[in-house]
C-alpha positions in Angstrom: -76.9 14.7 121.0 -73.3 14.8 122.2 -72.5 11.8 120.0 -74.0 13.6 117.0 -72.1 16.8 117.8 -68.8 14.8 118.1 -69.4 13.2 114.7 -70.0 16.6 113.2 -66.8 18.0 114.7 -64.8 15.0 113.5 -66.2 15.6 110.0 -65.3 19.3 110.2 -61.8 18.3 111.4 -61.3 16.1 108.3 -62.5 19.0 106.1 -60.4 21.8 107.6 -57.2 19.8 108.2 -56.1 19.5 104.5 -56.3 23.3 103.9 -54.5 24.0 107.2 -51.6 21.6 106.3 -51.3 23.1 102.8 -51.1 26.6 104.1 -48.5 25.7 106.7 -46.4 23.8 104.1 -46.7 26.7 101.6 -45.7 29.2 104.3 -42.5 27.2 104.9 -41.6 26.9 101.2 -42.9 30.2 99.7 -43.9 32.8 102.3 -42.3 32.7 105.7 -44.7 33.8 108.3 -44.1 35.3 111.8 -44.9 33.2 114.8 -47.8 35.5 115.6 -49.5 34.9 112.2 -48.9 31.2 112.4 -50.5 31.0 115.9 -53.4 33.1 114.8 -54.0 30.9 111.8 -53.9 27.7 113.9 -56.2 29.1 116.5 -58.5 30.3 113.7 -58.5 26.7 112.2 -59.4 25.2 115.6 -62.3 27.6 115.9 -63.4 26.7 112.3 -63.5 23.0 113.2 -65.6 23.4 116.3 -67.8 26.1 114.7 -68.5 24.0 111.7 -69.5 21.1 113.9 -72.0 23.2 115.9 -73.3 25.0 112.7 -73.8 21.7 110.8 -75.8 20.3 113.7 -77.8 23.5 114.1 -78.6 23.6 110.4 -80.0 20.1 110.6 -82.1 20.9 113.6 -83.3 24.4 112.9 -82.6 26.0 109.5 -83.6 23.0 107.3 -86.9 22.1 109.0 -87.8 25.8 109.4 -87.2 26.6 105.7 -88.9 23.5 104.5 -91.9 24.2 106.7 -92.3 27.8 105.6 -91.9 26.8 102.0 -94.6 24.1 102.2 -97.0 26.4 104.2 -96.6 29.3 101.8 -97.7 27.2 98.8 -100.3 25.2 100.7 -102.9 28.1 100.6 -104.6 29.5 97.5 -103.3 33.1 97.9 -100.4 33.2 95.5 -99.9 37.0 96.0 -99.6 36.5 99.8 -97.0 33.7 99.2 -95.0 36.0 96.9 -95.2 38.9 99.3 -94.0 36.8 102.3 -91.2 35.4 100.1 -90.0 38.9 99.2 -89.9 40.0 102.8 -88.2 36.9 104.0 -85.6 37.1 101.2 -84.9 40.8 102.0 -84.5 40.1 105.8 -82.3 37.1 105.4 -80.0 38.7 102.8 -79.5 41.8 105.0 -78.7 39.5 107.9 -76.2 37.4 105.9 -72.6 37.9 107.3 -71.0 37.3 103.9 -72.8 40.3 102.4 -71.5 42.5 105.2 -67.9 41.2 104.6 -68.1 42.2 100.9 -69.7 45.6 101.7 -66.9 46.4 104.1 -64.4 45.7 101.4 -66.1 48.2 99.2 -66.5 51.0 101.8 -64.2 53.3 99.7 -66.6 53.0 96.7 -70.1 52.8 98.0 -71.9 53.2 101.3 -72.0 49.9 103.2 -75.7 49.9 104.0 -76.6 51.1 100.5 -75.0 48.0 99.0 -76.4 45.7 101.7 -80.0 46.9 101.2 -79.5 46.8 97.4 -78.4 43.1 97.7 -81.4 42.4 100.0 -83.9 43.9 97.6 -82.4 41.8 94.8 -82.6 38.6 96.8 -86.2 39.4 98.0 -87.5 40.0 94.5 -85.9 36.9 93.0 -86.9 34.8 96.0 -90.5 35.6 95.1 -89.7 34.8 91.4 -88.2 31.5 92.5 -91.4 30.6 94.4 -93.6 31.6 91.5 -91.5 29.4 89.1 -92.0 26.3 91.2 -95.7 27.0 91.7 -96.2 27.4 87.9 -93.8 24.6 87.0 -91.7 26.4 84.4 -88.4 24.6 83.7 -85.4 26.2 85.4 -83.4 26.5 82.2 -85.8 29.0 80.7 -85.6 31.3 83.7 -81.8 31.0 83.7 -81.5 31.8 80.0 -83.7 34.9 80.3 -82.2 36.4 83.4 -78.6 35.6 82.5 -79.1 37.1 79.0 -80.4 40.2 80.8 -77.5 40.2 83.2 -74.8 40.0 80.6 -76.5 42.4 78.4 -76.4 44.9 81.2 -72.8 44.0 82.0 -71.8 44.7 78.4 -73.6 48.0 78.5 -71.7 49.0 81.6 -68.4 48.0 80.0 -69.3 50.2 77.1 -70.0 53.2 79.4 -66.8 53.0 81.5 -68.2 51.2 84.5 -66.4 47.9 83.9 -64.8 47.9 87.4 -68.2 47.4 89.0 -69.1 44.3 87.0 -66.9 41.9 89.0 -68.3 43.5 92.2 -71.8 42.8 91.0 -71.1 39.1 90.3 -69.3 38.9 93.7 -72.5 40.3 95.3 -74.4 37.3 93.9 -71.9 34.9 95.4 -71.8 36.7 98.8 -75.6 36.5 99.1 -75.3 32.7 99.2 -73.7 32.3 102.7 -74.1 30.1 105.8 -77.4 31.7 106.8 -79.2 32.1 103.5 -78.2 28.8 101.8 -79.6 26.3 104.3 -82.9 28.3 104.4 -83.1 28.6 100.6 -82.4 24.9 100.0 -84.9 23.8 102.6 -87.6 26.3 101.4 -87.2 25.1 97.8 -87.7 21.5 98.9 -90.8 22.5 100.9 -92.4 24.4 98.0 -91.6 21.7 95.5 -92.9 18.9 97.8 -96.5 20.1 97.5 -96.5 19.9 93.7 -96.6 16.1 93.7 -96.0 15.8 89.9 -93.2 14.0 88.1 -91.1 17.2 87.8 -91.3 18.1 91.5 -88.1 16.3 92.3 -86.2 18.3 89.6 -87.6 21.5 91.1 -86.2 20.6 94.6 -83.1 22.6 93.4 -82.6 25.9 91.7 -83.7 28.2 94.5 -80.1 29.3 95.2 -79.5 29.8 91.5 -82.4 32.2 91.0 -81.9 34.1 94.3 -78.2 34.6 93.4 -79.1 36.4 90.2 -81.1 39.1 92.0 -78.1 40.7 93.8 -76.1 40.7 90.6 -78.7 42.7 88.7 -79.4 44.9 91.7 -75.7 45.7 92.2 -75.3 46.5 88.5 -78.2 48.9 88.6 -76.6 50.6 91.7 -73.3 50.9 89.9 -75.0 52.5 86.9 -77.1 54.9 89.0 -74.0 56.0 91.0 -71.6 55.8 88.0 -69.0 53.9 90.1 -65.9 53.7 87.8 -63.4 52.6 90.4 -63.6 50.1 93.3 -60.4 50.2 95.4 -60.6 47.7 98.4 -61.1 49.2 101.8 -57.7 48.1 103.1 -54.5 46.9 101.6 -52.6 43.8 102.8 -49.6 45.7 104.0 -51.7 47.5 106.5 -53.3 44.3 107.8 -50.0 42.4 108.0 -48.0 45.2 109.7 -50.6 45.4 112.5 -50.0 41.7 113.5 -46.4 41.0 112.4 -45.0 41.4 115.9 -47.8 39.8 117.8 -47.0 37.7 120.9 -49.1 34.9 122.2 -50.9 37.3 124.5 -51.6 39.6 121.6 -53.1 36.7 119.7 -55.5 35.8 122.5 -56.4 39.5 122.8 -57.2 39.7 119.1 -59.7 36.8 119.3 -61.2 38.1 122.5 -61.8 41.6 120.9 -63.4 40.0 117.8 -65.9 37.8 119.7 -68.3 40.6 120.9 -68.7 42.2 117.4 -69.2 38.8 115.8 -71.7 37.8 118.5 -73.6 41.0 117.8 -73.7 40.5 114.0 -74.7 36.9 114.2 -77.2 37.7 117.0 -78.9 40.3 114.9 -78.9 38.0 111.8 -80.3 34.9 113.6 -82.5 37.0 115.9 -84.2 38.5 112.9 -84.8 35.1 111.4 -85.9 33.7 114.8 -88.5 36.5 115.1 -89.9 35.7 111.7 -90.1 32.0 112.7 -91.9 32.8 115.9 -94.5 34.9 114.1 -94.9 32.1 111.5 -95.4 29.5 114.3 -98.0 31.7 116.1 -100.0 32.1 112.9 -99.8 28.6 111.5 -99.1 26.4 114.5 -97.3 24.1 112.1 -94.8 22.6 114.5 -95.6 20.4 117.5 -94.1 21.2 120.8 -91.2 18.8 120.4 -90.4 20.1 116.9 -90.6 23.7 118.1 -88.2 23.1 121.0 -85.8 21.2 118.7 -85.7 24.1 116.3 -85.1 26.6 119.1 -82.2 24.4 120.4 -81.0 24.2 116.8 -80.9 28.0 116.7 -78.6 28.0 119.7 -76.2 25.5 118.1 -76.3 27.6 114.9 -75.5 30.8 116.8 -72.5 29.1 118.7 -71.2 27.6 115.4 -71.4 30.8 113.4 -69.7 32.9 116.1 -66.8 30.5 116.4 -66.5 29.9 112.7 -66.7 33.6 111.7 -64.3 34.7 114.4 -61.9 32.0 113.3 -61.9 33.1 109.7 -62.0 36.8 110.4 -59.0 36.9 112.8 -57.1 33.8 111.7 -57.5 33.6 108.0 -57.7 37.1 106.6 -54.0 38.0 107.5 -52.7 34.7 106.0 -54.7 35.3 102.8 -53.4 38.8 102.5 -49.8 37.8 103.3 -49.8 34.9 100.8 -51.2 37.1 98.0 -49.0 40.1 98.5 -45.8 38.2 98.9 -46.3 35.9 95.9 -47.6 38.8 93.8 -44.3 40.6 94.4 -42.1 37.6 93.9 -40.3 36.7 90.6 -42.1 33.3 90.7 -45.6 34.7 90.2 -46.5 31.7 88.1 -46.6 29.6 91.3 -49.8 31.4 92.2 -51.7 29.4 89.6 -51.0 25.9 90.9 -50.9 26.9 94.5 -54.3 28.6 94.2 -55.7 25.5 92.5 -54.5 23.3 95.3 -55.9 25.6 97.9 -59.2 25.8 96.0 -59.5 22.0 95.8 -59.3 21.6 99.6 -60.8 24.8 100.8 -64.3 24.1 99.5 -64.6 21.3 102.1 -64.4 24.0 104.8 -67.4 25.8 103.5 -70.3 25.1 106.0 -73.1 25.5 103.5 -71.5 23.0 101.1 -72.1 20.2 103.5 -75.8 21.2 103.7 -76.1 21.1 99.9 -74.3 17.7 99.6 -76.6 16.2 102.2 -79.7 17.4 100.6 -78.5 16.2 97.1 -78.0 12.7 98.5 -81.3 12.7 100.3 -83.4 14.0 97.4 -81.7 11.7 94.9 -82.2 8.8 97.3 -78.5 8.1 97.2 -78.1 8.4 93.5 -75.7 11.3 93.9 -73.6 10.7 97.0 -72.1 13.3 99.2 -68.6 12.0 98.3 -69.2 12.4 94.6 -70.6 15.9 95.1 -67.6 16.9 97.3 -65.1 15.7 94.7 -66.9 17.5 91.9 -67.2 20.8 93.7 -63.5 20.5 94.7 -62.6 20.2 91.0 -64.7 23.2 90.2 -63.2 25.3 93.0 -59.7 24.4 91.8 -60.5 25.5 88.3 -62.1 28.7 89.6 -59.0 29.7 91.6 -56.6 28.8 88.7 -58.7 30.9 86.2 -58.8 33.8 88.8 -55.0 33.9 89.1 -54.5 33.8 85.3 -57.0 36.6 85.0 -55.1 38.7 87.6 -51.6 38.0 86.4 -52.4 38.7 82.7 -55.0 41.5 83.4 -57.8 39.8 81.5 -61.2 41.4 81.4 -63.6 39.4 83.5 -66.2 39.4 80.7 -63.9 37.4 78.5 -64.2 34.6 81.1 -67.7 34.9 82.4 -69.5 35.2 79.1 -68.2 32.0 77.5 -68.3 30.2 80.8 -71.9 31.0 81.5 -72.8 30.4 77.8 -71.4 26.9 78.0 -73.2 26.3 81.3 -76.5 27.4 79.8 -76.0 25.2 76.7 -75.5 22.2 79.0 -78.9 22.8 80.6 -80.5 21.5 77.4 -78.4 18.3 77.5 -78.1 17.1 81.1 -80.9 15.7 83.3 -82.9 18.6 84.8 -82.0 17.7 88.3 -78.3 18.3 87.6 -79.1 21.8 86.3 -80.7 22.8 89.5 -77.9 21.3 91.6 -75.2 22.9 89.4 -76.5 26.4 89.6 -77.2 26.0 93.3 -73.6 24.8 93.8 -72.3 28.1 92.3 -73.9 30.1 95.1 -73.1 27.6 97.8 -69.3 27.4 97.1 -68.9 31.2 97.5 -69.3 31.2 101.3 -67.3 32.8 104.2 -64.0 31.0 103.3 -64.1 32.7 99.9 -64.9 36.1 101.4 -62.4 36.0 104.2 -59.5 34.0 102.8 -59.6 34.0 99.0 -60.8 37.6 98.5 -57.9 39.0 100.7 -55.6 36.6 98.8 -56.7 38.1 95.5 -56.5 41.6 96.9 -53.0 40.9 98.1 -51.9 39.6 94.6 -53.4 42.7 92.9 -51.8 45.1 95.4 -48.3 43.9 94.5 -48.8 42.7 90.9 -50.1 46.2 89.9 -53.6 45.5 88.8 -55.9 46.7 91.6 -58.8 46.9 89.2 -58.8 43.0 89.2 -59.0 42.8 93.0 -62.6 41.8 92.8 -64.0 38.9 90.8 -62.6 35.8 92.5 -66.1 35.2 94.0 -67.5 35.4 90.5 -65.1 32.7 89.3 -66.0 30.5 92.3 -69.7 30.9 91.4 -69.2 30.1 87.7 -67.1 26.9 87.5 -69.5 24.6 89.5 -72.2 25.3 87.0 -70.0 23.6 84.4 -68.4 20.7 86.3 -71.6 19.6 88.1 -73.5 19.5 84.7 -70.6 17.6 83.2 -71.1 15.1 86.0 -74.7 14.9 84.8 -73.4 14.0 81.3 -71.3 11.2 82.8 -74.3 10.1 84.8 -76.4 9.8 81.7 -73.7 8.3 79.5 -72.8 5.6 82.0 -76.4 4.3 82.3 -77.2 4.8 78.6 -74.7 2.0 77.9 -76.0 -0.4 80.5 -78.6 -3.0 80.0 -79.7 -3.0 83.6 -83.3 -2.2 84.2 -82.2 0.7 86.5 -80.9 2.6 83.5 -82.2 6.1 83.0 -85.5 6.0 81.1 -86.3 9.7 81.3 -85.2 13.0 82.7 -87.4 12.9 85.8 -86.1 9.5 87.1 -83.2 9.1 89.5 -81.3 5.9 89.8 -78.5 4.7 92.0 -75.2 6.2 90.9 -72.3 4.2 92.3 -69.0 6.0 92.8 -67.3 3.4 90.7 -69.1 4.6 87.6 -67.8 8.2 88.2 -64.3 7.3 89.1 -63.9 4.6 86.4 
């Protein structure tokens, strides 16, 4: 076990190191930081590395087998209504427990009650988790569900814009991204695989993805309905970067240690409540079904411990070490005469920061496993990095030029939906899942403060939210474009392994993707 954990930590180190180096270099060139902020950032990065290692191992041992087992068990019986009811309750509970949802809700405390938003997001996730299970049971292609619900989503968004509630539209899309965090995503991915595994038909492999995609739509629609009901016209962030930075500008080494020590208890409490709720559901499930043998049961319990340790370390690191740096970078560059540098800098940060998202590693591993090596983890990582870079570049252009988010999201999603009729179906599921997976805690605790900082000094506070929406959108396009390359490469080959239909997966060598 120690050997596996060491391997996970080494992988985490290679993921976090690039973004750490980039931030330090950028701080030297563009935004000088105090010694206190630099030390906090480096300590935070160290906690990220160790936390990601523990979390990744815990997800493999607990969250993935638990989600897969529950998904398979739900659809094993003949009572569809029971399966949908349990799915709704599980979706509600897990979404309420998701730390990323709490982070976003706290940022919106000046506009809407925190628990009102959290419960609203939970209800949206629960309803659409039941819908996602029903889709797999019935076997309806994912593209038709996406077309219908995104048409409904953007129709409602345009209606809100026409009634002066445009400011809550970015928040609604951010809610969908925040719902796909380090706790929800591994469970969703595994549950989708478990439900699809019992179908046994040719399309079951394609339906091994798409759960995250559908579950992420629910919070968007639910948040929009909340915004309409409360007529929320303005959404100022809960705190401004100047307040956060001033509090730590003069920190000594002792103050840095104290800041992390003070953060640990609250993080342990939040993560404990989140995982404790899921653990209780798992124990009830095990008592009723007796699905897991003694060895499997103990392994899952140990996995929960690893997951707890990992999330506490990871979230403490990003909350204390990364939020101040994100705020400082954004506010300083937003006020500088070289604002244009925000665009390339944000793209470089986006390219490397996606590797530090814990749930991304879970998705990439499942993609490689389900495709039997056809789509490797390295190919997925590079593709998502490109998508994240585009997302951050577009987000900065939007903020600097005060562009309405609908002018970006509508054509972006329309293009992504058109691609669903062209690419192999498995890529559609992977692409729309990727959108929810990329918008994890690194986005919530570094990129969101970064965007708020830019808006605070660039003079467009109404654009403070929406960066999560950008991060959610671009993977839908780039991963499906990967699917087009996948199909084109093998369509021109004479090898017998060439694609002969949408439901077959063949070995996709990296050489074909990188030329």
